[in-house]
C-alpha angles and dihedrals in degrees: 000000000000114000126195133180115203119185123194132188094245144342093276093056091046093052093046091053092047092048089054087051089055089051091052090049090053090058093062125084124271141025118305121214109205127183113210130209134213130236140079097294095054087045089061090047089053090051093051092048092049096044104036106024104031095110096032099062127070095224093188087077092061128081112191123211133166129241092211142349137199114242095253133112117277092252093054116113090233092058116113088205092056090052092053092043095053098043102033121001097054090055103048135067101245124147113250090232088063093063113085109182127182108244099234091178093061129087101288099226093047092046093052089055093045094048092048090053091049091052091049091052097049109027123078111250126245115188088338095308127108107256124210119208088219132010119193114205137177128199131221126219087258090056096252120147130192097350096312106122129191091256092055103050090142088079088069091068100032117139089218121088092223133019143179116260131188124219105243094226107031098027089226112160120237136180112229140178108246130239099263091055090048090053095048095058115118090228132012119199115193110198107200125168137165137050092262089073096046100094096046091045092050091053091051097044093043092043092230120186110293095013092131089068087077114085091217089061090061093062107097108148095231096206101020145042130297112208126187111203105191140169119224093260094055091045095046096106098044112109 
């Protein structure tokens, strides 16, 4: 595994650099399967891609997926798909067949199974697991990533490609990609910004005692690269 730590002045600079990375990826041969994330930082990335790279990227080369989704309809404000649709997908020329959303309005258990099957049909395999070219991930203050929370560490070793998770506070159901699929991506990009994430991030990067209790620490891209895209606030406690 190749590991990189990239630190940027602020979220805007981070997103501009990552958008340029997307552009570079589009210049290489072949289809690229990319799993998107939700949240304010990816939202800014989507805006940069839509506003500054719309006409520079051949979007037909990209297939967009999601690492997790809340079990809500696609027009709900909590939907990760809605976020990407409003800030990116509605503004680019991408074939509809290249958009693979998680159906948050469906029965969660059935949807987890269906989405896993869809990944298996479309994504190239790596050691029997669907393998994304690029997986975008965030991290919560509690160290969760995708919708794998510290109280559901079993999802890291699940034999299923997707599973149903429950938010530890609200109990809201979510469909999430499981740990083995995360770890078989060709490249993992963690996008982490803000001082509130600094302590957890420092423990993971420095491998402090107990760091493996954070789900994000279990993502290691066994046959690919693990890339930490950070702003200065998030990186402030890393030695």
